[in-house]
C-alpha positions as CSV (number, residue, x, y, z in Angstrom):
1,M,79.5,128.1,98.3
2,A,82.2,126.1,96.5
3,N,80.3,122.7,97.0
4,G,76.9,124.2,95.8
5,T,78.8,125.4,92.7
6,G,80.4,122.1,92.1
7,L,77.0,120.4,92.6
8,L,75.5,122.4,89.9
9,I,78.3,122.1,87.4
10,C,78.4,118.3,87.9
11,A,74.3,118.1,87.5
12,V,74.6,120.1,84.3
13,L,77.7,117.8,82.8
14,V,75.3,114.8,83.9
15,V,72.6,116.0,81.7
16,Y,74.7,116.8,78.7
17,S,76.8,113.7,78.9
18,V,73.9,111.4,79.2
19,R,72.2,113.2,76.1
20,Q,75.3,112.6,74.4
21,L,75.5,108.9,75.2
22,L,71.9,108.3,74.2
23,R,72.3,110.2,70.9
24,S,75.5,108.3,70.2
25,Y,73.9,105.1,71.1
26,A,70.8,105.9,68.8
27,S,73.1,106.7,65.8
28,G,74.9,103.5,65.8
29,N,78.4,105.1,64.8
30,Q,81.4,103.2,65.0
31,V,85.0,104.3,65.7
32,Y,87.4,102.9,63.2
33,E,91.0,102.7,64.7
34,T,93.1,99.5,65.4
35,F,89.9,98.1,67.0
36,V,86.2,98.8,65.6
37,Y,84.0,99.7,68.5
38,P,80.8,101.5,69.0
39,E,81.2,105.1,69.8
40,W,78.9,105.2,72.7
41,Y,81.6,103.1,74.6
42,Q,83.7,106.2,75.3
43,Y,80.9,108.2,76.2
44,A,79.6,105.7,78.9
45,V,82.1,106.8,81.4
46,P,81.4,110.5,82.2
47,P,77.8,110.2,83.3
48,P,78.6,107.9,86.4
49,V,81.7,109.9,87.2
50,F,79.7,113.0,87.4
51,L,77.0,111.1,89.4
52,M,79.7,110.1,92.0
53,L,81.2,113.6,92.1
54,M,77.4,115.0,92.8
55,V,77.1,112.4,95.7
56,L,80.3,113.8,97.2
57,F,79.3,117.5,96.8
58,V,75.9,116.7,98.4
59,R,77.6,114.7,101.2
60,R,79.8,118.1,101.7
61,L,77.0,120.4,101.6
62,R,75.2,118.3,104.1
63,G,78.4,118.1,106.4
64,H,78.9,114.5,106.5
65,D,82.6,114.6,105.5
66,Q,83.5,117.3,107.9
67,R,84.3,114.7,110.7
68,S,86.5,112.7,108.4
69,H,88.1,115.7,107.1
70,D,88.9,117.1,110.8
71,A,90.4,113.6,111.6
72,W,92.6,113.7,108.6
73,A,93.7,117.2,109.5
74,K,94.6,116.4,112.9
75,D,96.8,113.4,111.9
76,F,98.7,115.6,109.5
77,S,99.2,118.6,111.6
78,R,101.2,116.5,114.1
79,P,105.0,116.8,113.3
80,M,106.4,113.7,111.9
81,A,109.0,111.5,113.8
82,A,112.5,111.6,112.8
83,P,113.6,109.1,110.4
84,A,115.6,106.1,111.8
85,T,119.1,106.4,110.6
86,L,120.7,103.4,109.1
87,A,123.7,101.8,110.9
88,P,126.7,101.6,108.5
89,V,127.2,98.1,107.1
90,R,130.7,96.6,108.0
């Protein structure tokens, strides 16, 4: 349920972030700070990030990540070894 919701939210965010990126690119606006750069540079990051998150949610929905999650949980469910004590320096 949570993975499906995450997939849906990421899909919506991909659509809106791509629309904003294209709109900003078409307008040709510049950001005037210490450096002057096209405004669309700052809008170029979210679409690929949300696409990667969508891939993650699809993999989880299809059950591909369950084996790696089980292995991770098994590794961290074991008690840790006691830390070695350091001998005093003489």
